[in-house]
N, C-alpha and C positions, 0 to 999 in steps of 0.2 A: 404569518404571511410568508410566502415562499422566499422572498428576498432577505428576510431577517432571521429565518430559522437557522440555528447553529448546527443542526444535525441533518444528515442526508434524507432526501425524499426520492423514492423510486416510483415512476409513473408507468402504467401500462396503458397505452393508447390503443383502442380497439374499436371494432364496429360489430353490431349484433349479428350481422349476416356472415361474418368471417369465420370459416372453418378452423383455420390455424388459431384464431383467438380462443375458440372453444377448447381446443386441444391444450393450449397453454394455461387456461384458467385454473385447473387443479393444482399445478405446480406453483402458480403465482399465489394462490390462496394459502398453500402450505408455507411458502416463503414469508408471507405476511404474518402468519401465526408465529413463525420462528423469530421474526424481527420485532415482535410486539415489545414495546418498551425500549428498543434499541434505535429504531429509525422509523420514519413515516412511510407508509405505503398507500398508494392511491391508484385508482383506475379511472380512465377518462373515456367516455363514449363520444367518439368524434362524429357520429351521426346526429348527435343532439345539437340543435341550432345554438344553444347556449354555449357549447364548448368549441364550436367551429373556429371562432377567432383565435383561441389559444392553440388549437391544433395547427392552424395555418401559420401562426407566428413561429411555431417550433418546427415547421417544415415536415410535418407528418405526411408521408406519401404512401406507405404500405402498412398493413396490419398483420400481426400485432407489432408495435414498436415499443421498446422499453428504453426509457431515459432515466438517468440518475442525476439528480440535482444536488449539488453540494455548495456550501458557502465558500465565497472567495474573499480575498483581501479587500475588495472594493464593496462597500456597503450597498445593498440594493441591487447588486448585479451578480447573482449566483452563477456558478459554473454548471453548464448543462452538457452532458456527454451521452452518446449512444451506448447502450449496453449491447455488446455483440458476442457475449459468451454463450455457453450452453443453456438451453431453455429448461433447466432443471431447478428445483427448489434450492438445492445445496449450492449450485453455482451462483444463483441470484443472491442468496444470503451472503455468500463469501464476498461477492463483489461489493455489496452495500456495506457490510461490516468493515471491509478494508478501507472504506472512505469515511468512517466516523472520525471526526476531528479529535485530537488528543489534547485535552487541557489538564492532564494529570502531571504533576511535577514529580520527577524522580529525585528522591532525597536519600542521602547517605549519612553515615555517622558524622562526617566532617562538616556537612552543611545543614544539619538538622536544626541547630540553635538559630542559625541565620534565617532559615525558613519560618521557624516559629515566631521570630521577632518581627517579621514583616507583617504590617497591618495587624497589630496585636489584638485589636478589638474585633476583628473578623473571626467567625467560627471556622474551624478547620477539621478536615477528616483525613485519616491516614489508613491506607490499606497495606497491611503487612502480608507479603506473599513470598513464596519460594520461586516464583516465575520471574524471568527477566523481561518478558513482554507485558504490555498493558492490555488487559482484556477489554472486549467490547462493552461488557457490563459496567466496569468502573469508568470507562470513557463516557458512556451514556449518562451515568450518575453525575459526572463532573459537568456535563452539558446542562442537565436538569437544574443544577444549582450554580450555574455560572454567574459570577458577580455577587453571590451571597455566601458561598462556602468554598474555601480553598481546599482543593483535593490533592493529596500526594500519595506516592507509592514508595514503600521501603522494602528492600529485599531481606530475606531471612538471614543472609550472611552479615548484615549490619548489626553485629552483636550488641553494641552499646545501646542503640535505639530499641532493639528487641528487649533487652533487660530493663531499660528505662520505663517502658510501658507494660512490663510484665507479660509479654506475649509468650505463650507456651505452645500454641498450635497455629497452623496456617491453612488457608488464609484467614485473616482476622481484621475486621473493620473497627477503627477507633474514632470517636467523635470528641473534639475539644470545643466545648461551648464557649461562647463569647465572654471574655473577661473572667473566666473561671479556670482554676488550675487543675481541678480533678477531671480526668478524662472518663468517657463512658465507652464501655466495650459492647459491641453488638454481638449478641449470641443467637440471633434468629437465622432463618433460612436465607441462603445466599441467592435470593431472587429479587428482581427489580422492585416490585411493589412494596414488600416489607422493608427493604432497605431505604426506599424513598420515605416511607412513614417514619423510620428511625431518624433520618436526617432532618425531617420536617419539624422536629421539636425545637430546632434553633433557627430555622429559616424556611420560608415557603418555596416550593419548587417553581421554576419558571413556567408560565402558562403556555399551554400548547397553542400553536397558531390557529387563528380562526379559519374556517373553511366552509364552503357551500357544497351541498350535495349535487352530484350530477344525476341526470335522469337516465335510467337504464331500462331497456326493453323487458328485462327479466330480473327484477330486483331479488336479491337473496334474502332469506330470513335469518341467516346466521349473523352473529355479531361481527365475525371476522370479515365476512363479505361486505357488511355495511360499512366497515371502516375502509374497505378498499374502494367503495364507490364515491369516495371523496375527491373533489376537484378543487385545487387551490386557484382561485380567480380573484385578482386584485390589481390595483394600479401598477404594482411593481412587476407584474407579468410582462409588461412592455420591455423590461430590461433583460429578459431572458435571451440568451444568445443561441439561436437555433444552429444545429449542426446537420450535415447531410445525413439523412436517415437511410438505411438500407431498404430496398423495396422488395420484401419477400413476396412470393406468389400468393395471391389471394384466391382462396377456393371457397365455393359455396358450402353450406352446412351439410349437404348430402354427399360431399366428396368422400372417397374411400381412402383417406390418408389418416394414419394413426399418430403421426408426429409432425410438429411444425418444422419448417425449414430452419436450419441452424447455420449461422454465419460464424466460422471460427475466427478468433483473434489472430491476426498475423503480426506478431511483434517483429520490428526490424532487427536484423542481425547486429550483434555488437561489432564495434570497429575492429578491423584487422590491421596489424602492424607487420607488414611484409619485409621490412628491412631492419638491419641491426641499428642503424641510426635512429629510426623511428621508435624502436623499443627503448633504447637508452635514453632518448630525449623525454619520452613519456613517463618512464617509471624507474630508471636506474641511475638517477643523479642524486647527489647528497641532499638536494632540496625536494626530491619527489615525495609526495604524500602516498596514501594507501592506493594501491592498484590491485585489481583482480585480473589474473592472467590465465587464459586457457591455452596450454601448450599442446598444440594439435599433433597427432601422430602422422607418420607418412602413410601414403596409400599402399595397400598390400599388393596391388597390381598396377601396371602402367595404365594411365587414364582412368583409374578407378577412383571412386569417391572415398572420403574418410570413413572409418568404421562407424557402426550405428551408435556405439557408446559415446564417441566423440560428438556425433550429431546431437544426441540427447543432451550432452553437457552444454553445448553452445546454445541450443534452444532454451534450456532452463535459465542460463545466464541472460539471454536476450529477453525472456519473459520478465525477469526480475527488474532489469533496466527499464523496460517498457512500463511496468506497473508503477515505478517511482516517477517516471516521466509524466505519466497521466495525472498522478497526484501532485505533480510539481514539488516532489520531495527531494531533498538533497541526498546524493549517493555518490560514492567515489567511482572513478572510471573503471569500466570493464573492457578488456581487449582480448582478441584471439590472436595467437602467434602461430602462423603456419610453419610446417616443417622446413619449407624452403628458406626460412629466415635462419641463418646460421647462429643467430643470437639465442635461439631456442635451445639448441644443443649445448651451447656454452652455459646457459642458465641451468639446464638440467645437471650438467657436470658440477657446476659451482655449488649447487644445493644438495648434491648427493642423490639426485633422483635417477631412476633407471634411464640409461642412455640409449636403449634400443629404439626409442622413438616409435614404438608400436602401440602405445597406449596414451590416452589423453591425461594430462595432469592439470588440475586447477590449483592455483596457489594465490595467496595474498602476500604482498610485501610492502614495506614502507621504508624508503631510502633515508628519509629524514630522521626517523626514529630507530632505524637499523634492525627491524624484525621481519620475520616471514612466517607463514603458516600454510600447511598443505591440507587440501581437502581429502578425506579418507572415504573412498567410495564403497568400502566394505568388500567382502568376498564376492558379493553379487554384482559388482560394478554398477552401483546404484547412483545414477546422475539425475534422478527425478527432480522435478521442480521443488517439491516440498522439502526434500533432504538438502538440496543445494541452498535453498533460501534460508533454511534453519542455520546452516553454516555461515552464510553471509550475515544474517541477523546477529549471530554471536560475535562476529567481528565488529559490527556496528556498535554493539553494546559493550564492547571491551571485555567480553567473556572468553574463557578458554585460554590455554597456554600458547605462547608464541616462542619461536626459536630465534636466536641471534643470527643475523645475516653473516655468512662467512666472508672473510676478506676476499676482495677481488670481484664480488658480485656488483657492487656499486662502482660505477666508472668515475675516475677522477676528472674533474673539469680541467680542461687544458685550454690555455689562452690561444686563440687562433693566430697563426703566423701572419705578420703584416705583409700585405702584397706589395711587391716593388712598384714604385711610382711609374706610371706610363708617361711617355713624352707627350706633351701637350700639342694637339694638332692645331694647325693654322685654321682659323675660322673661314678662310676663303677657299679651303680645299673641299672638293666634293666627297 
């Protein structure tokens, strides 16, 4: 059922007479094939009388409309959001994969014994990997066996754990059956189906949600298309929270347009700190946590905008913040510091950064722990979303080297001077 499913579902709401819907269909079918085993994909014909109540509850006003349904903390009330990214298979897959919940426990040498001792009778699985991120495949496996097999991930740098289980190559999946000391190493193909079969020897995977097929004017003969013609209809659909859907232009089948209309995502810009006081209060006190700062350059000409590289840096940071906000995931604050803020020049000088203020600098710093780290854009001045996000993820995961904050960067808290007492006015004065 849609309200109890722990993995995302993406829905394509369409009408048979819609030209844009036909244009989107190949990309959507390709996305469905790539998401097989990772997430659920469905297509809903809103012209079908059986589906009209659902389409109405979700506020479907234009075709095609894509919505991604993900589980929320409130049982039976999933989160429903409009997909407004590019109408390509890769973009759709990336958006859905990014929303697969993570039930995989990160384990290190220090807490391995503690994790193994938790619920000793429950079977456990460990993925040994060289990567610091959790792949969509292992997240999907953890969902399939949620409640029956505890799943963990251990980095290759955890030498004690690697030696303990005799791991010699990565990635490697290990199964610890219930109540037995000997572990079983998986040597098969790193694909969803054989890995599920391997884990099924100790517990059955969770059953897929029941669904009813929607009626289509032109049913497809392919298995992938049949899986997409599924509509989830049950009592919990009443709990879906509709969001305002974009109203793309609907064109007839004989229209001479080759691509559907695309609605770009407009991520709100990150917060700007225009004054020294705002900068110090937000990030430069002894109690300040991690902050990401974009030190913006001065304009090259009067009344001119900032350079394109600085714009790209701010847009990338804004996209990262927006992505985490949509997922309601915790993330430390991001700020842009304009050149008019004299604190930016002071910070550049204190950290030994170029003081010409002609280039953008992205830095992370933590006043409480006393460290900082600079983003390296390489010789190509690369501030692309993928590269910046990789740098941010490394900070989130505690990876990479950090430098000690120089003396004087963090401001000393000063007790405010007491204001002299003002004479008390007579209450009968105007």
